[in-house]
Phi, psi and omega in degrees: 000137175203165177246126177257126184244118172256113185211089180296340179277346181058033177262325184275323183308307179298324177295318179298318177302313182296314188277314189272321181299334178297338179275355183089001178272136180288147176239125179246117178271129180234110189284335183236152176300320184295335180268006180281334187305310183297309180296325180290327183290338178256001181286153178264174182289346178265001177279159182232134173255123174248119185233131175276122181244114181268330180228151183300323180297334175295324179294321179291322176295318178298318180300320178296318179294317179300315179295315181298322181279350183057041178291125183253004180277186178276147177238129177241120180260131174254114187249156183277322189242149180302324181290349177275345177301135183090002181298334179298325177288315179297327180274352179075033178274118177283157177050046184230157176213158178233150180220145179290139181287119171198156181303314181296316181295317180296316178298320178296313181296313180296322176298319178295318178298315180300316179295318180296314180295319180296319180288331179288333180281340181287000000 
């Protein structure tokens, strides 16, 4: 089990390290969309991708990479604007959800992921 973090802003990665690594689950930071293919292609269905999406077209590019890699895990999108909420549906991302970017929202999402991963290891 691991969490793959795509965050070109480098705001989510350090938080994920703090919150999720404490559970013993690995966190892999991937800075560019183009470098996501390899880690996603070897990921399992219990892995989680957390991706910072600044523009809607990034979500569509991410969806293409997820499909090409046949990633079967959960995808959590952190979006900048309220109108971007639901972009996972528009991009056709299965097992995905979106949340508005804020420190509190990111901490809540990462905490939920950490609890889910910790309970799955028991």
